[in-house]
KOLZAVO-939781 format. One record per atom (N, C-alpha, C, CB): x, y, z; residue in three letters; residue number from 1; atom name. Coordinates in steps of 0.2 Angstrom, whole numbers, plus 2048, in hexadecimal, padded with zeros to 3 digits. Last residue first. Glycine has a CB too. Layout:
BEGIN
<pt X="X" Y="Y" Z="Z" residu="ALA" num="NUM" atome="CA"/>
...
***
This chain:
BEGIN
<pt X="54C" Y="DB9" Z="54C" residu="UNK" num="63" atome="N"/>
<pt X="547" Y="DB3" Z="546" residu="UNK" num="63" atome="CA"/>
<pt X="54B" Y="DB0" Z="540" residu="UNK" num="63" atome="C"/>
<pt X="542" Y="DB8" Z="540" residu="UNK" num="63" atome="CB"/>
<pt X="553" Y="DBE" Z="556" residu="UNK" num="62" atome="N"/>
<pt X="551" Y="DB7" Z="557" residu="UNK" num="62" atome="CA"/>
<pt X="54D" Y="DB4" Z="551" residu="UNK" num="62" atome="C"/>
<pt X="54F" Y="DB7" Z="55D" residu="UNK" num="62" atome="CB"/>
<pt X="555" Y="DCC" Z="551" residu="UNK" num="61" atome="N"/>
<pt X="55C" Y="DC7" Z="551" residu="UNK" num="61" atome="CA"/>
<pt X="559" Y="DBF" Z="552" residu="UNK" num="61" atome="C"/>
<pt X="561" Y="DCA" Z="559" residu="UNK" num="61" atome="CB"/>
<pt X="54A" Y="DD0" Z="54C" residu="UNK" num="60" atome="N"/>
<pt X="54D" Y="DCF" Z="548" residu="UNK" num="60" atome="CA"/>
<pt X="554" Y="DCB" Z="54A" residu="UNK" num="60" atome="C"/>
<pt X="54E" Y="DD4" Z="545" residu="UNK" num="60" atome="CB"/>
<pt X="544" Y="DD4" Z="559" residu="UNK" num="59" atome="N"/>
<pt X="540" Y="DCD" Z="555" residu="UNK" num="59" atome="CA"/>
<pt X="545" Y="DCC" Z="54F" residu="UNK" num="59" atome="C"/>
<pt X="538" Y="DCE" Z="553" residu="UNK" num="59" atome="CB"/>
<pt X="54A" Y="DDC" Z="55F" residu="UNK" num="58" atome="N"/>
<pt X="54E" Y="DD5" Z="561" residu="UNK" num="58" atome="CA"/>
<pt X="54A" Y="DD1" Z="55C" residu="UNK" num="58" atome="C"/>
<pt X="54D" Y="DD2" Z="569" residu="UNK" num="58" atome="CB"/>
<pt X="54C" Y="DEA" Z="55B" residu="UNK" num="57" atome="N"/>
<pt X="54E" Y="DE6" Z="557" residu="UNK" num="57" atome="CA"/>
<pt X="54F" Y="DDF" Z="558" residu="UNK" num="57" atome="C"/>
<pt X="554" Y="DE7" Z="555" residu="UNK" num="57" atome="CB"/>
<pt X="544" Y="DF1" Z="565" residu="UNK" num="56" atome="N"/>
<pt X="542" Y="DF0" Z="55F" residu="UNK" num="56" atome="CA"/>
<pt X="542" Y="DEC" Z="55B" residu="UNK" num="56" atome="C"/>
<pt X="542" Y="DF4" Z="55C" residu="UNK" num="56" atome="CB"/>
<pt X="54F" Y="DEF" Z="56E" residu="UNK" num="55" atome="N"/>
<pt X="549" Y="DED" Z="570" residu="UNK" num="55" atome="CA"/>
<pt X="544" Y="DEB" Z="569" residu="UNK" num="55" atome="C"/>
<pt X="545" Y="DF3" Z="575" residu="UNK" num="55" atome="CB"/>
<pt X="55A" Y="DF9" Z="568" residu="UNK" num="54" atome="N"/>
<pt X="55B" Y="DF2" Z="56B" residu="UNK" num="54" atome="CA"/>
<pt X="554" Y="DED" Z="56A" residu="UNK" num="54" atome="C"/>
<pt X="55D" Y="DF3" Z="572" residu="UNK" num="54" atome="CB"/>
<pt X="552" Y="E04" Z="56B" residu="UNK" num="53" atome="N"/>
<pt X="556" Y="E00" Z="564" residu="UNK" num="53" atome="CA"/>
<pt X="557" Y="DF9" Z="564" residu="UNK" num="53" atome="C"/>
<pt X="55D" Y="E03" Z="563" residu="UNK" num="53" atome="CB"/>
<pt X="551" Y="E07" Z="577" residu="UNK" num="52" atome="N"/>
<pt X="54A" Y="E05" Z="574" residu="UNK" num="52" atome="CA"/>
<pt X="54E" Y="E02" Z="56D" residu="UNK" num="52" atome="C"/>
<pt X="543" Y="E0E" Z="573" residu="UNK" num="52" atome="CB"/>
<pt X="55F" Y="E06" Z="57D" residu="UNK" num="51" atome="N"/>
<pt X="558" Y="E01" Z="57F" residu="UNK" num="51" atome="CA"/>
<pt X="552" Y="DFF" Z="57A" residu="UNK" num="51" atome="C"/>
<pt X="553" Y="E04" Z="586" residu="UNK" num="51" atome="CB"/>
<pt X="562" Y="E12" Z="577" residu="UNK" num="50" atome="N"/>
<pt X="566" Y="E0C" Z="575" residu="UNK" num="50" atome="CA"/>
<pt X="560" Y="E05" Z="578" residu="UNK" num="50" atome="C"/>
<pt X="570" Y="E0B" Z="578" residu="UNK" num="50" atome="CB"/>
<pt X="558" Y="E1C" Z="57E" residu="UNK" num="49" atome="N"/>
<pt X="558" Y="E1B" Z="577" residu="UNK" num="49" atome="CA"/>
<pt X="55C" Y="E14" Z="574" residu="UNK" num="49" atome="C"/>
<pt X="55A" Y="E21" Z="573" residu="UNK" num="49" atome="CB"/>
<pt X="560" Y="E1A" Z="58A" residu="UNK" num="48" atome="N"/>
<pt X="558" Y="E17" Z="589" residu="UNK" num="48" atome="CA"/>
<pt X="556" Y="E17" Z="580" residu="UNK" num="48" atome="C"/>
<pt X="551" Y="E1F" Z="58E" residu="UNK" num="48" atome="CB"/>
<pt X="56B" Y="E1F" Z="58A" residu="UNK" num="47" atome="N"/>
<pt X="56B" Y="E17" Z="589" residu="UNK" num="47" atome="CA"/>
<pt X="564" Y="E16" Z="588" residu="UNK" num="47" atome="C"/>
<pt X="56D" Y="E13" Z="590" residu="UNK" num="47" atome="CB"/>
<pt X="573" Y="E2A" Z="57D" residu="UNK" num="46" atome="N"/>
<pt X="56C" Y="E2A" Z="582" residu="UNK" num="46" atome="CA"/>
<pt X="56B" Y="E21" Z="583" residu="UNK" num="46" atome="C"/>
<pt X="564" Y="E30" Z="57E" residu="UNK" num="46" atome="CB"/>
<pt X="57E" Y="E2E" Z="579" residu="UNK" num="45" atome="N"/>
<pt X="57F" Y="E2C" Z="580" residu="UNK" num="45" atome="CA"/>
<pt X="579" Y="E28" Z="583" residu="UNK" num="45" atome="C"/>
<pt X="581" Y="E31" Z="583" residu="UNK" num="45" atome="CB"/>
<pt X="57E" Y="E33" Z="56D" residu="UNK" num="44" atome="N"/>
<pt X="580" Y="E39" Z="573" residu="UNK" num="44" atome="CA"/>
<pt X="57E" Y="E34" Z="57A" residu="UNK" num="44" atome="C"/>
<pt X="57B" Y="E41" Z="571" residu="UNK" num="44" atome="CB"/>
<pt X="57C" Y="E28" Z="565" residu="UNK" num="43" atome="N"/>
<pt X="582" Y="E2C" Z="565" residu="UNK" num="43" atome="CA"/>
<pt X="584" Y="E31" Z="56A" residu="UNK" num="43" atome="C"/>
<pt X="582" Y="E2F" Z="560" residu="UNK" num="43" atome="CB"/>
<pt X="56E" Y="E28" Z="569" residu="UNK" num="42" atome="N"/>
<pt X="573" Y="E22" Z="56B" residu="UNK" num="42" atome="CA"/>
<pt X="57A" Y="E25" Z="56B" residu="UNK" num="42" atome="C"/>
<pt X="572" Y="E1C" Z="565" residu="UNK" num="42" atome="CB"/>
<pt X="569" Y="E32" Z="561" residu="UNK" num="41" atome="N"/>
<pt X="568" Y="E31" Z="569" residu="UNK" num="41" atome="CA"/>
<pt X="56E" Y="E2D" Z="56D" residu="UNK" num="41" atome="C"/>
<pt X="563" Y="E2D" Z="569" residu="UNK" num="41" atome="CB"/>
<pt X="56B" Y="E2C" Z="556" residu="UNK" num="40" atome="N"/>
<pt X="56E" Y="E34" Z="557" residu="UNK" num="40" atome="CA"/>
<pt X="56E" Y="E34" Z="560" residu="UNK" num="40" atome="C"/>
<pt X="568" Y="E3A" Z="555" residu="UNK" num="40" atome="CB"/>
<pt X="561" Y="E22" Z="556" residu="UNK" num="39" atome="N"/>
<pt X="56B" Y="E20" Z="555" residu="UNK" num="39" atome="CA"/>
<pt X="56C" Y="E27" Z="556" residu="UNK" num="39" atome="C"/>
<pt X="56F" Y="E1C" Z="54C" residu="UNK" num="39" atome="CB"/>
<pt X="556" Y="E26" Z="557" residu="UNK" num="38" atome="N"/>
<pt X="55A" Y="E23" Z="55C" residu="UNK" num="38" atome="CA"/>
<pt X="561" Y="E22" Z="55B" residu="UNK" num="38" atome="C"/>
<pt X="558" Y="E1C" Z="55D" residu="UNK" num="38" atome="CB"/>
<pt X="554" Y="E2C" Z="54B" residu="UNK" num="37" atome="N"/>
<pt X="555" Y="E31" Z="553" residu="UNK" num="37" atome="CA"/>
<pt X="557" Y="E2C" Z="556" residu="UNK" num="37" atome="C"/>
<pt X="54E" Y="E35" Z="558" residu="UNK" num="37" atome="CB"/>
<pt X="555" Y="E20" Z="542" residu="UNK" num="36" atome="N"/>
<pt X="55B" Y="E26" Z="542" residu="UNK" num="36" atome="CA"/>
<pt X="559" Y="E2C" Z="548" residu="UNK" num="36" atome="C"/>
<pt X="55A" Y="E2A" Z="53A" residu="UNK" num="36" atome="CB"/>
<pt X="54A" Y="E1A" Z="547" residu="UNK" num="35" atome="N"/>
<pt X="551" Y="E18" Z="547" residu="UNK" num="35" atome="CA"/>
<pt X="555" Y="E1D" Z="546" residu="UNK" num="35" atome="C"/>
<pt X="552" Y="E13" Z="543" residu="UNK" num="35" atome="CB"/>
<pt X="53F" Y="E22" Z="543" residu="UNK" num="34" atome="N"/>
<pt X="541" Y="E22" Z="549" residu="UNK" num="34" atome="CA"/>
<pt X="547" Y="E20" Z="54C" residu="UNK" num="34" atome="C"/>
<pt X="53D" Y="E1F" Z="54C" residu="UNK" num="34" atome="CB"/>
<pt X="542" Y="E21" Z="535" residu="UNK" num="33" atome="N"/>
<pt X="542" Y="E28" Z="538" residu="UNK" num="33" atome="CA"/>
<pt X="543" Y="E26" Z="541" residu="UNK" num="33" atome="C"/>
<pt X="538" Y="E2D" Z="536" residu="UNK" num="33" atome="CB"/>
<pt X="53D" Y="E14" Z="532" residu="UNK" num="32" atome="N"/>
<pt X="544" Y="E17" Z="532" residu="UNK" num="32" atome="CA"/>
<pt X="546" Y="E1D" Z="535" residu="UNK" num="32" atome="C"/>
<pt X="546" Y="E17" Z="52B" residu="UNK" num="32" atome="CB"/>
<pt X="533" Y="E0F" Z="543" residu="UNK" num="31" atome="N"/>
<pt X="535" Y="E11" Z="53C" residu="UNK" num="31" atome="CA"/>
<pt X="53A" Y="E13" Z="539" residu="UNK" num="31" atome="C"/>
<pt X="532" Y="E15" Z="53C" residu="UNK" num="31" atome="CB"/>
<pt X="533" Y="E00" Z="54C" residu="UNK" num="30" atome="N"/>
<pt X="535" Y="E07" Z="54C" residu="UNK" num="30" atome="CA"/>
<pt X="535" Y="E0A" Z="545" residu="UNK" num="30" atome="C"/>
<pt X="53D" Y="E08" Z="54E" residu="UNK" num="30" atome="CB"/>
<pt X="526" Y="DF7" Z="556" residu="UNK" num="29" atome="N"/>
<pt X="52B" Y="DF8" Z="550" residu="UNK" num="29" atome="CA"/>
<pt X="52D" Y="DFF" Z="54F" residu="UNK" num="29" atome="C"/>
<pt X="528" Y="DF5" Z="54A" residu="UNK" num="29" atome="CB"/>
<pt X="524" Y="DF2" Z="566" residu="UNK" num="28" atome="N"/>
<pt X="522" Y="DF7" Z="561" residu="UNK" num="28" atome="CA"/>
<pt X="528" Y="DF7" Z="55B" residu="UNK" num="28" atome="C"/>
<pt X="522" Y="DFF" Z="565" residu="UNK" num="28" atome="CB"/>
<pt X="523" Y="DE1" Z="569" residu="UNK" num="27" atome="N"/>
<pt X="527" Y="DE9" Z="56B" residu="UNK" num="27" atome="CA"/>
<pt X="525" Y="DED" Z="565" residu="UNK" num="27" atome="C"/>
<pt X="530" Y="DE9" Z="56C" residu="UNK" num="27" atome="CB"/>
<pt X="51C" Y="DD5" Z="56A" residu="UNK" num="26" atome="N"/>
<pt X="517" Y="DDB" Z="56B" residu="UNK" num="26" atome="CA"/>
<pt X="51B" Y="DE2" Z="56C" residu="UNK" num="26" atome="C"/>
<pt X="514" Y="DDA" Z="573" residu="UNK" num="26" atome="CB"/>
<pt X="526" Y="DCD" Z="568" residu="UNK" num="25" atome="N"/>
<pt X="522" Y="DCD" Z="562" residu="UNK" num="25" atome="CA"/>
<pt X="51E" Y="DD5" Z="562" residu="UNK" num="25" atome="C"/>
<pt X="51C" Y="DC7" Z="564" residu="UNK" num="25" atome="CB"/>
<pt X="52C" Y="DCB" Z="574" residu="UNK" num="24" atome="N"/>
<pt X="52F" Y="DD0" Z="56F" residu="UNK" num="24" atome="CA"/>
<pt X="52B" Y="DD2" Z="568" residu="UNK" num="24" atome="C"/>
<pt X="535" Y="DCC" Z="56D" residu="UNK" num="24" atome="CB"/>
<pt X="522" Y="DC4" Z="578" residu="UNK" num="23" atome="N"/>
<pt X="523" Y="DC9" Z="57B" residu="UNK" num="23" atome="CA"/>
<pt X="526" Y="DCE" Z="576" residu="UNK" num="23" atome="C"/>
<pt X="527" Y="DC8" Z="581" residu="UNK" num="23" atome="CB"/>
<pt X="523" Y="DB6" Z="570" residu="UNK" num="22" atome="N"/>
<pt X="51E" Y="DBA" Z="571" residu="UNK" num="22" atome="CA"/>
<pt X="51D" Y="DC2" Z="573" residu="UNK" num="22" atome="C"/>
<pt X="51C" Y="DB7" Z="575" residu="UNK" num="22" atome="CB"/>
<pt X="530" Y="DB4" Z="574" residu="UNK" num="21" atome="N"/>
<pt X="52F" Y="DB5" Z="56E" residu="UNK" num="21" atome="CA"/>
<pt X="529" Y="DB9" Z="56C" residu="UNK" num="21" atome="C"/>
<pt X="52F" Y="DB0" Z="56C" residu="UNK" num="21" atome="CB"/>
<pt X="52D" Y="DB0" Z="582" residu="UNK" num="20" atome="N"/>
<pt X="533" Y="DB6" Z="580" residu="UNK" num="20" atome="CA"/>
<pt X="531" Y="DB9" Z="578" residu="UNK" num="20" atome="C"/>
<pt X="53D" Y="DB2" Z="580" residu="UNK" num="20" atome="CB"/>
<pt X="525" Y="DA5" Z="581" residu="UNK" num="19" atome="N"/>
<pt X="522" Y="DAA" Z="585" residu="UNK" num="19" atome="CA"/>
<pt X="528" Y="DB1" Z="583" residu="UNK" num="19" atome="C"/>
<pt X="524" Y="DA7" Z="58E" residu="UNK" num="19" atome="CB"/>
<pt X="52E" Y="D9B" Z="57A" residu="UNK" num="18" atome="N"/>
<pt X="528" Y="D9E" Z="576" residu="UNK" num="18" atome="CA"/>
<pt X="525" Y="DA4" Z="57B" residu="UNK" num="18" atome="C"/>
<pt X="521" Y="D97" Z="575" residu="UNK" num="18" atome="CB"/>
<pt X="538" Y="D9A" Z="585" residu="UNK" num="17" atome="N"/>
<pt X="538" Y="D9E" Z="57C" residu="UNK" num="17" atome="CA"/>
<pt X="533" Y="DA0" Z="57A" residu="UNK" num="17" atome="C"/>
<pt X="539" Y="D9A" Z="576" residu="UNK" num="17" atome="CB"/>
<pt X="531" Y="D94" Z="58E" residu="UNK" num="16" atome="N"/>
<pt X="535" Y="D9B" Z="58F" residu="UNK" num="16" atome="CA"/>
<pt X="535" Y="D9E" Z="589" residu="UNK" num="16" atome="C"/>
<pt X="53B" Y="D9C" Z="591" residu="UNK" num="16" atome="CB"/>
<pt X="52C" Y="D88" Z="589" residu="UNK" num="15" atome="N"/>
<pt X="527" Y="D8D" Z="58B" residu="UNK" num="15" atome="CA"/>
<pt X="52A" Y="D94" Z="58B" residu="UNK" num="15" atome="C"/>
<pt X="525" Y="D8B" Z="590" residu="UNK" num="15" atome="CB"/>
<pt X="53A" Y="D83" Z="588" residu="UNK" num="14" atome="N"/>
<pt X="535" Y="D85" Z="581" residu="UNK" num="14" atome="CA"/>
<pt X="530" Y="D8A" Z="583" residu="UNK" num="14" atome="C"/>
<pt X="531" Y="D7F" Z="57D" residu="UNK" num="14" atome="CB"/>
<pt X="53D" Y="D82" Z="593" residu="UNK" num="13" atome="N"/>
<pt X="541" Y="D86" Z="590" residu="UNK" num="13" atome="CA"/>
<pt X="53E" Y="D87" Z="589" residu="UNK" num="13" atome="C"/>
<pt X="548" Y="D84" Z="590" residu="UNK" num="13" atome="CB"/>
<pt X="534" Y="D79" Z="597" residu="UNK" num="12" atome="N"/>
<pt X="535" Y="D7E" Z="59C" residu="UNK" num="12" atome="CA"/>
<pt X="538" Y="D84" Z="597" residu="UNK" num="12" atome="C"/>
<pt X="539" Y="D7C" Z="5A2" residu="UNK" num="12" atome="CB"/>
<pt X="539" Y="D6C" Z="591" residu="UNK" num="11" atome="N"/>
<pt X="531" Y="D70" Z="590" residu="UNK" num="11" atome="CA"/>
<pt X="530" Y="D77" Z="592" residu="UNK" num="11" atome="C"/>
<pt X="52B" Y="D6B" Z="594" residu="UNK" num="11" atome="CB"/>
<pt X="544" Y="D6A" Z="595" residu="UNK" num="10" atome="N"/>
<pt X="545" Y="D6D" Z="58F" residu="UNK" num="10" atome="CA"/>
<pt X="53E" Y="D70" Z="58E" residu="UNK" num="10" atome="C"/>
<pt X="547" Y="D68" Z="58A" residu="UNK" num="10" atome="CB"/>
<pt X="541" Y="D68" Z="5A3" residu="UNK" num="9" atome="N"/>
<pt X="545" Y="D6D" Z="5A3" residu="UNK" num="9" atome="CA"/>
<pt X="546" Y="D6F" Z="59A" residu="UNK" num="9" atome="C"/>
<pt X="54C" Y="D69" Z="5A6" residu="UNK" num="9" atome="CB"/>
<pt X="539" Y="D5D" Z="5A1" residu="UNK" num="8" atome="N"/>
<pt X="536" Y="D62" Z="5A3" residu="UNK" num="8" atome="CA"/>
<pt X="53A" Y="D69" Z="5A4" residu="UNK" num="8" atome="C"/>
<pt X="535" Y="D61" Z="5A9" residu="UNK" num="8" atome="CB"/>
<pt X="53C" Y="D55" Z="592" residu="UNK" num="7" atome="N"/>
<pt X="53F" Y="D56" Z="598" residu="UNK" num="7" atome="CA"/>
<pt X="53B" Y="D5D" Z="599" residu="UNK" num="7" atome="C"/>
<pt X="547" Y="D55" Z="599" residu="UNK" num="7" atome="CB"/>
<pt X="530" Y="D4C" Z="58A" residu="UNK" num="6" atome="N"/>
<pt X="533" Y="D50" Z="589" residu="UNK" num="6" atome="CA"/>
<pt X="535" Y="D54" Z="58F" residu="UNK" num="6" atome="C"/>
<pt X="531" Y="D53" Z="584" residu="UNK" num="6" atome="CB"/>
<pt X="531" Y="D3B" Z="584" residu="UNK" num="5" atome="N"/>
<pt X="52D" Y="D3F" Z="587" residu="UNK" num="5" atome="CA"/>
<pt X="532" Y="D46" Z="588" residu="UNK" num="5" atome="C"/>
<pt X="52A" Y="D3B" Z="58D" residu="UNK" num="5" atome="CB"/>
<pt X="531" Y="D31" Z="575" residu="UNK" num="4" atome="N"/>
<pt X="533" Y="D34" Z="57B" residu="UNK" num="4" atome="CA"/>
<pt X="531" Y="D3B" Z="57F" residu="UNK" num="4" atome="C"/>
<pt X="53B" Y="D34" Z="57A" residu="UNK" num="4" atome="CB"/>
<pt X="522" Y="D28" Z="571" residu="UNK" num="3" atome="N"/>
<pt X="526" Y="D2D" Z="571" residu="UNK" num="3" atome="CA"/>
<pt X="52A" Y="D2F" Z="576" residu="UNK" num="3" atome="C"/>
<pt X="523" Y="D30" Z="571" residu="UNK" num="3" atome="CB"/>
<pt X="522" Y="D16" Z="56F" residu="UNK" num="2" atome="N"/>
<pt X="521" Y="D1C" Z="573" residu="UNK" num="2" atome="CA"/>
<pt X="524" Y="D21" Z="573" residu="UNK" num="2" atome="C"/>
<pt X="521" Y="D1C" Z="579" residu="UNK" num="2" atome="CB"/>
<pt X="51C" Y="D0C" Z="561" residu="UNK" num="1" atome="N"/>
<pt X="522" Y="D0E" Z="566" residu="UNK" num="1" atome="CA"/>
<pt X="520" Y="D15" Z="569" residu="UNK" num="1" atome="C"/>
<pt X="52A" Y="D10" Z="562" residu="UNK" num="1" atome="CB"/>
***
């Protein structure tokens, strides 16, 4: 019996997901002290600190 072929769209999505997972695995992890410092900066409105906090925790969202 012949195996069903994966559609191009699905294959492309799979490759995109693999690339994304690889990219977020390369992001630097933050320490608990970093997290506290970033949290303080975020409370003061620092958008760069917010972005860093979010990026550092992406691996936990998709795992």
